[in-house]
TIBALO-943994 format. One record per residue (C-alpha): residue number from 1; residue in three letters; chain; x, y, z. Coordinates in steps of 0.02 Angstrom, whole numbers, plus 32768, in hexadecimal, padded with zeros to 4 digits. Layout:
N
- seq / type / mol / x / y / z
- NUM / ALA / A / X / Y / Z
...
//
This chain:
128
- seq / type / mol / x / y / z
- 1 / MET / A / 8000 / 8000 / 8000
- 2 / ALA / A / 8048 / 80A8 / 7FCD
- 3 / ARG / A / 805E / 812B / 8053
- 4 / GLY / A / 8060 / 81E7 / 803E
- 5 / ILE / A / 80EA / 825B / 8076
- 6 / GLU / A / 8103 / 8251 / 8131
- 7 / ILE / A / 8123 / 82FA / 8184
- 8 / ARG / A / 8186 / 82EA / 8224
- 9 / GLU / A / 81C1 / 8368 / 82A3
- 10 / ALA / A / 8267 / 83B5 / 826E
- 11 / HIS / A / 82ED / 8360 / 82D7
- 12 / PHE / A / 83A7 / 833A / 82C5
- 13 / PRO / A / 83D7 / 82B5 / 8346
- 14 / GLY / A / 847F / 82F7 / 837E
- 15 / ARG / A / 84E6 / 838D / 83B0
- 16 / ALA / A / 8532 / 83F2 / 8322
- 17 / PRO / A / 857D / 849E / 830F
- 18 / ILE / A / 8519 / 851E / 82AE
- 19 / GLU / A / 8573 / 8537 / 8207
- 20 / ALA / A / 850D / 85CE / 81CC
- 21 / TYR / A / 8475 / 8636 / 81F7
- 22 / GLY / A / 840C / 86BA / 81A0
- 23 / ASN / A / 8389 / 86C2 / 8117
- 24 / GLY / A / 830A / 8681 / 8195
- 25 / GLY / A / 8365 / 85E2 / 81C5
- 26 / PHE / A / 83FF / 8580 / 81F8
- 27 / ARG / A / 847B / 8506 / 81AE
- 28 / PHE / A / 84C8 / 8479 / 8215
- 29 / ALA / A / 8507 / 83C6 / 81F9
- 30 / ASP / A / 8502 / 83E1 / 813B
- 31 / MET / A / 8446 / 8405 / 8145
- 32 / SER / A / 83DE / 84A2 / 8149
- 33 / HIS / A / 8342 / 84D2 / 81AA
- 34 / ARG / A / 82D0 / 8566 / 8187
- 35 / GLY / A / 828F / 85B2 / 8228
- 36 / SER / A / 82C8 / 85B7 / 82DD
- 37 / ILE / A / 8320 / 8526 / 8335
- 38 / LEU / A / 8343 / 84DC / 83E0
- 39 / CYS / A / 83F0 / 8490 / 83F6
- 40 / LEU / A / 83DF / 8416 / 8487
- 41 / PRO / A / 8444 / 8383 / 84CA
- 42 / SER / A / 83C9 / 830C / 8474
- 43 / GLY / A / 83D8 / 8362 / 83CB
- 44 / ILE / A / 83A6 / 83F7 / 8363
- 45 / TYR / A / 82EC / 8419 / 8350
- 46 / GLY / A / 8281 / 8491 / 82EB
- 47 / TRP / A / 823A / 8515 / 8362
- 48 / ASP / A / 819A / 857C / 8351
- 49 / ALA / A / 81E5 / 8621 / 8388
- 50 / ASN / A / 81E8 / 86BF / 831F
- 51 / GLU / A / 8245 / 8763 / 8333
- 52 / GLY / A / 81DA / 87DD / 8396
- 53 / ALA / A / 8162 / 8759 / 83DB
- 54 / ALA / A / 8152 / 873E / 8497
- 55 / LEU / A / 81D1 / 86C7 / 84E2
- 56 / THR / A / 8157 / 8663 / 854B
- 57 / PRO / A / 8189 / 85D3 / 85BF
- 58 / ALA / A / 8120 / 8560 / 854E
- 59 / LEU / A / 819D / 8580 / 84C1
- 60 / PHE / A / 8226 / 8538 / 852F
- 61 / GLU / A / 81D2 / 8493 / 8563
- 62 / LYS / A / 8251 / 842A / 8502
- 63 / VAL / A / 82DE / 848A / 8557
- 64 / MET / A / 8292 / 846F / 8603
- 65 / ALA / A / 8284 / 83B4 / 85E1
- 66 / GLU / A / 8342 / 83A9 / 85CC
- 67 / THR / A / 8381 / 841E / 8655
- 68 / LEU / A / 83E0 / 8391 / 86AD
- 69 / GLU / A / 845A / 8393 / 861A
- 70 / ILE / A / 845F / 8451 / 8602
- 71 / GLU / A / 84C6 / 84CF / 8665
- 72 / PHE / A / 84BA / 8561 / 85EB
- 73 / LEU / A / 842A / 8595 / 857A
- 74 / LEU / A / 8455 / 8615 / 84F5
- 75 / VAL / A / 83BA / 866B / 84B0
- 76 / GLY / A / 83D1 / 86BD / 8406
- 77 / THR / A / 8344 / 873C / 8405
- 78 / GLY / A / 8356 / 8773 / 8350
- 79 / MET / A / 83AA / 8811 / 8313
- 80 / GLU / A / 838A / 886D / 83B7
- 81 / ILE / A / 83B2 / 8834 / 8468
- 82 / ARG / A / 8312 / 881B / 84CC
- 83 / PRO / A / 830B / 87F1 / 8585
- 84 / LEU / A / 82C1 / 874A / 85B7
- 85 / PRO / A / 821C / 8751 / 8618
- 86 / ALA / A / 8234 / 8747 / 86D5
- 87 / ASP / A / 81CD / 86A7 / 86E5
- 88 / LEU / A / 8237 / 8650 / 8661
- 89 / LYS / A / 82DB / 8688 / 86B2
- 90 / ALA / A / 829B / 864E / 875B
- 91 / ALA / A / 826A / 85A2 / 8718
- 92 / LEU / A / 8315 / 858C / 86C7
- 93 / ARG / A / 836E / 85C8 / 8764
- 94 / ALA / A / 8309 / 854D / 87CE
- 95 / ALA / A / 834A / 84C3 / 875A
- 96 / ASP / A / 83FE / 8502 / 8771
- 97 / VAL / A / 8408 / 8541 / 86BD
- 98 / SER / A / 845D / 85E7 / 869D
- 99 / SER / A / 8405 / 8645 / 8610
- 100 / ASP / A / 844A / 86CF / 85A4
- 101 / PRO / A / 83E8 / 872E / 851E
- 102 / MET / A / 844C / 8778 / 848E
- 103 / SER / A / 843A / 8799 / 83D5
- 104 / THR / A / 8429 / 86FA / 836E
- 105 / GLY / A / 84D3 / 8716 / 831C
- 106 / ALA / A / 852B / 8726 / 83C5
- 107 / ALA / A / 84CD / 868D / 8407
- 108 / VAL / A / 8503 / 8623 / 8371
- 109 / ARG / A / 85BA / 8654 / 8386
- 110 / THR / A / 85B7 / 8638 / 8443
- 111 / TYR / A / 855C / 8591 / 842F
- 112 / ASN / A / 85DD / 8553 / 83B3
- 113 / VAL / A / 866E / 8580 / 8427
- 114 / MET / A / 861C / 8531 / 84C0
- 115 / LEU / A / 85ED / 8495 / 845E
- 116 / ALA / A / 86A1 / 8484 / 8422
- 117 / GLU / A / 86D7 / 848F / 84D9
- 118 / SER / A / 865D / 8400 / 8504
- 119 / ARG / A / 85FB / 8471 / 857A
- 120 / ALA / A / 8549 / 8446 / 85B0
- 121 / VAL / A / 84FC / 84CA / 853E
- 122 / ALA / A / 8456 / 84DA / 84E4
- 123 / ALA / A / 8417 / 8562 / 8471
- 124 / ALA / A / 836D / 85A6 / 8441
- 125 / LEU / A / 8388 / 8603 / 839F
- 126 / ILE / A / 8308 / 8674 / 834B
- 127 / ALA / A / 8322 / 867A / 828F
- 128 / VAL / A / 8358 / 871F / 8241
//
């Protein structure tokens, strides 16, 4: 029996440096993804966050599920640096995760350096 195209959640099952960003997406592990991404210990996932939209705790559920393996969360907030909401910062702090908002470009560069140093880092990157 023939099956149609199966659409699955965007997910790369591993840790990889970000090779490029811009034009609304990212390139990593010889692949490209249009839209925002979460770089977590369990892999790289497509993320429903857009520049200018509210950074709600619900957007960070996948991050919160992996906090035992994360010491630092870099949040690339787009072209402009935006502070993280107090409730999100408090939830991360309660899980012993240090969070740092910065422009997406700065977050990509910092993530790559920390990943190369084998640090317990994760990144939430809004596409620019």
